[in-house]
N, C-alpha and C positions, 0 to 999 in steps of 0.2 A: 337534578343531581348530577354531579360531574364525577366521572370515573377517572381517577389518576392512575398512571402507569398501565393503561389498557393495552399498549403496543410493546410492553417490555418482553424481552425474550424469555425470561424466567423470573418468577416472583422473587423479589427481594434483591435483585441484582440490577443496579441502575448505574450508568455512566453519565454523570453530570459534569459540566465544566467546573473547574475550580476557579473561583473569582479572586482577583487581586483586589482587595478592598480599597487600595489607594487609587486605582484607576477605574475600578468597576467595568473591567473588560474580561471576558473569558480567556483563560491562558491555554489550557489543554485539559483533556480528559484525565481524571485522576485514575492512576494506576496503583495498585497496592505495592508497597515496598518489597514484599516477598517475591514478586515476580522478577526483580532485578538482582544482579549478582556483580560484586566487584570483580574487575578484570584489569590486568596489566597489559599495556600496549606500548609499542615503540614507535614514536612519532618524532619527526624532525623537530628540533628545538625552536627554529624560527617560526614554524607553523604554530606551535603551542603558544609562543609569545605573542604572536599576531592575533590569535584567536582570543587569548585572554584580554589583549588590549581592546579588541572589538566586542568584548563581553559576549562571546558566543558560548552558548551552552553545548559544550563538546559531547556530553552524554547524549543529549537529545539529537544532536546532529549525527552522531554515529548510528543511533537507533534507526533514524529515518533513512540513512544511506544504506544500512544493512537490510532494511525491509524492501526498499526499492531494488537492490541487487538481487535479493532472493526471488522476487517476482519476476525479474528479467531471466534469471536462471530456470525458474519454473517454466516460463513460456518457452524458452529455447529448448528445454527438454521435451515439451509437448510437441513443438514443431519437428524435432528429430524423430520422436516415436511415431508421429503421424505423417511423416514425409511421404511415404508410399501411397497412402490414402489421398493425400492432397494432390500428388502428381497424377494419380488415376482419375480423380475427379476433374483435374484441368484438362487431361486428354480427352475425357468424355465431353466436356463443354466445347473444346475445340473441334471435335469430330461431329457432334450432334447439336451444338448450340445449348444455351442455358434453358432451363425449364420455364423461366418466366417469358421467354420469347414467344411462347405459344399465344400469350394474350397481347402481345405488343403488335400494333398495326402501323405500318410505315406508309 
């Protein structure tokens, strides 16, 4: 007997790839429309024209770029908040050596 969805985070919620029937390739994870919101942006017209000519999905591109930027900002904030601890650890390693050096034999 096979158990389907054994590793799903919650029962009934499954993210499966949406298939383009003409190509039979997974495109992207289906995300409900209610999670999206229409927004107005100001972008240079030459960039819009070039993106349309290249058939770029600008919404998906913007979402990916925003996700990446938010991750970078989160890590920058973490580094700033923990700068004192990182500096103290680096001073300790400089003065006393790394803990792993106990087992290293040269």
